[in-house]
KEDO-868096 format. One record per residue (C-alpha): x, y, z. Coordinates in steps of 0.02 Angstrom, whole numbers, plus 32768, in hexadecimal, padded with zeros to 4 digits. Layout:
REM residues N
XYZ ...
//
This chain:
REM residues 408
7C08796B7EDE 7C9B79427E6C 7C8779857DB5 7CCF797C7D0E 7D1A7A0E7CB5 7D567A167BFD 7DDA7A807BCE 7E177AA97B18 7EC17AC67B2D 7F0F7B1A7A9C 7F9C7B9F7ADB 7FFB7C097A51 80917B9A7A4B 80227AFA7A0E 7FE77AF27964 7F2F7ABF7959 7F537A08792B 7FB479FB79DB 7F1A7A3A7A24 7EC079AA7A9F 7E2779A27B27 7E6379947BC4 7DE979737C53 7DF779B97CF2 7DE879927DA3 7E7279187DA8 7F3C792A7DC2 7F6178DE7D24 7F0C79707CCA 7F6079E27D34 800379B17D0C 7FD379AB7C56 7F917A677C65 80427A967CC6 80A37A4B7C3A 80437AAD7BC5 80437B4C7C23 81297B1F7C32 81197B1A7B72 80B17BC77B5C 81387C077BD8 81C97BCB7B73 818F7C157AD4 81807CBD7B11 821E7CB17B77 829B7C5B7B0F 83357CA27B59 831C7CC77C18 82A57C3C7C67 826B7C157D19 82807B877D6D 81D77B527D1C 82487B127C9B 828A7A7A7CFD 81D77A3A7D0D 81B9798A7CF8 827F79717CE8 82A779147D93 81EF78E47DC8 814578C47D57 80DD78F37E00 80B779B17DF3 80A679B87EA1 816379B37EAC 818E7A3C7E25 81BD7ADE7E5A 81417B647E7F 80C87AD07E87 804B7AA37F19 7FC87A1A7F1D 7F3279FD7F9A 7F6479697FFA 7FCC79237F63 7F2D791B7EFE 7F0D79BA7E8E 7F657A4A7E6F 7F517ADD7ED1 7FD57B5F7ED1 80317BA07E37 80B37C097E81 81257C5E7DE8 81567D057E3D 81F17D5A7E04 82067CE57D7B 823C7D347CEA 81A17D2D7C92 81767DAC7C02 80EE7DC07B81 802D7D947BA4 7FDB7D397C3E 7FBC7C757C10 7F187C6E7BCF 7EDB7BB87C22 7EF47BB77CD2 7E3B7B9C7CF1 7E647AEC7CBF 7EC57AE17D5D 7E0D7ABE7DB1 7E487ABE7E5B 7EBF7B517E4E 7EAD7BB87EE3 7F4D7C197EE2 7F9C7C7B7E52 803B7CD07E6C 80937D267DD4 80CA7DCA7E1D 81797E0F7DFD 818E7DE57D4A 81747E597CA9 80BD7E0B7C71 80687E8E7BF8 7FCB7E937B8B 7F127E6A7BD5 7ECC7DF37C47 7E917D617C07 7DCD7D3C7C06 7E0E7C9A7C4C 7E477CDD7CD5 7D937D0C7D24 7D697C4B7D1B 7DD67C187DA5 7D577C157E11 7DB77BCC7EA0 7E407C517EAC 7E527C867F58 7EF07CF57F3B 7F307D437E9A 7FC37DA27E9F 7FF67DF87DE9 80517E9A7E45 80F97ED47DF1 80D37EB77D37 80987F277CB9 7FF97EF07C85 7F8B7F717C36 7ED67F3D7C32 7E3E7F6B7C79 7E1C7F207D20 7D9C7E9E7D12 7DA67E097D8A 7CE27DE27D87 7CD07D207DAD 7D477D1A7E39 7CCA7D137EC6 7D467CAD7F44 7DD97D2B7F36 7E147D5A7FE7 7EBA7D977FC5 7ED97E167F1B 7F6D7E637EF0 7F8D7ED17E45 7FF67F4C7E8D 807F7FB07E22 802D7F887D67 7FDE7FF17CEB 7F2A7FB97D02 7E99804D7CC5 7DE8806B7CC6 7D8B80737D59 7D607FF77DF5 7CA47FCC7DB9 7CD47F3E7D42 7D0E7EE27DDC 7CC97F3B7E8F 7C727EF87EDC 7C4A7E597E6A 7CEC7E107EB0 7CD57E487F75 7C897DAB7FD4 7D0E7D78800B 7D9A7DEB7FFE 7E057E1D808F 7EA17E698043 7E977ED77FAA 7F3E7F2C7F60 7F0D7F897EBC 7F96800D7ED9 800880697E52 7F99804A7DB4 7F3A80CB7D3C 7E9B80AC7D91 7E0781417D88 7D6F81617DC4 7D1A81547E6B 7D2B80EE7EFE 7CA581337F6D 7C29809A7F5A 7CA480167F11 7CBF7FBB7FAA 7C1A7FCD8011 7C027F067FF1 7C987ED9801F 7C727EA380D2 7D177E4080FA 7D977ECC80B1 7E1C7EF2812D 7EA87F3180C6 7E857F9B8039 7F137FF77FD9 7EDB80717F47 7F7380D77F48 7FE381297EB8 7F41811B7E40 7EC781AF7DEA 7E2B81997E5D 7DC082397E60 7D2C826E7EC4 7CFD82567F79 7D5981DE7FEC 7CFE812F8019 7CA4814B80C1 7CAB808F80F3 7D6B8089810F 7D5C808F81C6 7D2F7FD481C8 7DDE7F9E817E 7E767F9281E0 7ED77FE88154 7EA1805C80E5 7F1C80C0805E 7ED881337FD9 7F7581937FD9 7FAF81FE7F32 7F0382017EDB 7E88828A7EA1 7E1D82807F28 7DB883277F6D 7D1C83557FDB 7D2A8346809C 7D2382BA8131 7C8E82BC8189 7C94829C823B 7C088213822A 7C7D819B81E8 7CCC81868280 7C74810E82EA 7CAF80B5838F 7CC8800E8338 7D59806282C5 7DD87FD582A6 7E598041824E 7F07803D826E 7F53808481DC 7F0581098182 7F59816080E8 7F0081F0808C 7FA0824E8063 7FAF82A17FC2 7F0682CF7F8B 7E91835F7F8C 7E2583428029 7DF383E8807C 7D93842A8114 7DB583FE81C0 7DFB83638219 7D6C830D8276 7D93830B8338 7D2D82678334 7DC2821F82E5 7DF681F48389 7D76815A8397 7DF380FA8332 7E4780CE83BD 7EC2803A836E 7F0E80BB82F2 7FD080A782EC 7FF38117824C 7F9181AE8213 7FC481FF817C 7F6382A18144 7FF582D980E7 7FEE83558041 7F328381804B 7EC784238065 7EA584008128 7E8184AD8175 7E4F84DE822C 7E9C84A182C9 7EE683EE82EB 7E6783A4834C 7EA0838F8404 7E3882D583FC 7ED5828183B2 7F25828D843E 7EB5820C848A 7EED8182840B 7F6F813D8482 7F9F80B08403 7FED814B837F 8090812C8341 809C8190829E 80388235828E 8052829481D4 7FFA833981D2 807B83938165 804A83FE80B6 7FA0842E80FB 7F6284E68134 7F5384B481E8 7F43853A8284 7FE5854D82BE 7FB785358374 7FE4847D83A7 7F7884288417 7FCD83EA84C5 7F6E835E84B9 7FEB831C8433 806682FD84C4 7FF68278850E 80308214847C 80A381AA84D1 80D181298445 80E881C883C3 8188819E8372 8164821582E2 810982C682CB 8109830B8217 80C083CA8213 813784098194 80F2847D810B 806884C0816F 80A085728160 8096858C820D 810B8625820C 8157868B82AD 81B88649833B 81BA8579834F 8138855983DC 81828502847C 81218473846F 8183843683D9 8225840B844A 81B4839884B4 8189830F8428 820C82928412 82128294835D 81C9832F82EC 81E983638241 81BB84288228 8213845D8183 81D584CE80FB 81678536818F 81A485DE817C 81E085E48230 8247866E8267 82C1869882EC 834A8640833A 834385858359 82E285688405 836285438488 82DC84D384E1 82E1843E8475 8379841884C5 831A83E28563 82BA835D8514 833C82B98541 82D3824684E0 82D682B4843A 82FA82428393 82DE829D82FA 82E8835882D8 82BE8396822B 82B6844E821E 82F884748172 82AF84FF80F4 8277857F8179 82B8862981A2 831386008244 83AB866C8258 8439868C82D0 84B085F18315 8495853F8332 8473853183F4 84FE84C9843A 8483847C84AF 844A84178421 84DA83948446 848E836884F6 83FB831D8497 845882698486 83CB8206844C 83B5826D83B1 83D882098307 83AE828C8292 83C4834E8290 839A83B881F0 83B6846981FD 83DD84888141 839B851A80CE 838A858A8156 83E7862A8181 845285F881FF 84FA86428222 859B86178295 85FF856F829B 85A584C482BC 85BE84B48387 8640843483B6 85C083EC841F 856E83978391 85F683288383 85AC82D9841A 8513828C83B5 851381ED833F 84AF823A82BB 84C882848212 84A883328219 844A83828179 
//
């Protein structure tokens, strides 16, 4: 049923004498709201202005204005003002566009707090405020129709409880990375039943990890302060993960063998935690795996042969595990391997040259001695070779001239 919503529009650029009542639910009133938005932006950006400054110059139809899209030419549904040199606070009357479903103000210099009016945009399905400097608490209650939310690279603070799980009903994508958010995450997303992509990286979250992440396709919580262990029971046969990034936290204990139930995994990043024990041989069953980051932990130095079954693996990072001793022969059988900062000793293994598919060989910051084997010049697929910060002696073999790479 059609309804009429009345809004008092009195932006800072207009005095009270100019304030007027605007009835929603018509293209004419949408046009009036956009003109007030234009005046608001021009007042706050008197020098450098985006393409919104051309609104109403060549056409009275707002559906033809740059960054504006209408539903079948009847109502304004999209306002796209990304990278438009906008500074200052967010326009406080977007809710007057009662059919607005898509709002993108990303890549500007918006600051201050989120206006209370934004939570009244009940038709919003897509909201992108990323790459600004908004520094308020995160409160989006009322936006129950949101499907895509991107608030990355701002200065939002506080915890998630003011918005989650309140706006979870239809949410599919949520990116709130690179902010100043704090608190726990372990139950904030339990009711987000449609959620598939969640990026919480580069914040100040603490406590234990959210055990529901295996139902997602992509989950990143890198660069936070999470601790505790990962329970084997959270990995089930219906695990949907394609990307899992838990890097740079304080998660401890062993990596559960049950992680092999995530048969769709392409990227697994556990770098920079406090994992101990053996690397599960069961990881070798994840045939889709292309990149495996296990560096900067305290894994046992024995590398399971089963990892060689990962035929799609193109990058293996085992750096900073302090393996020590002679380098294991198994490393010569991977196509890409990063083993820096492991305190390996002795000569560089000649056996590595027997791997014709090897692309990346990173052996920096160890204690290798002796000379560089000339046989390394036979690895014609090699694209990167880093042997820096060791105690190697002698000349660089002329055979390395056969390689199309940059030698570190």
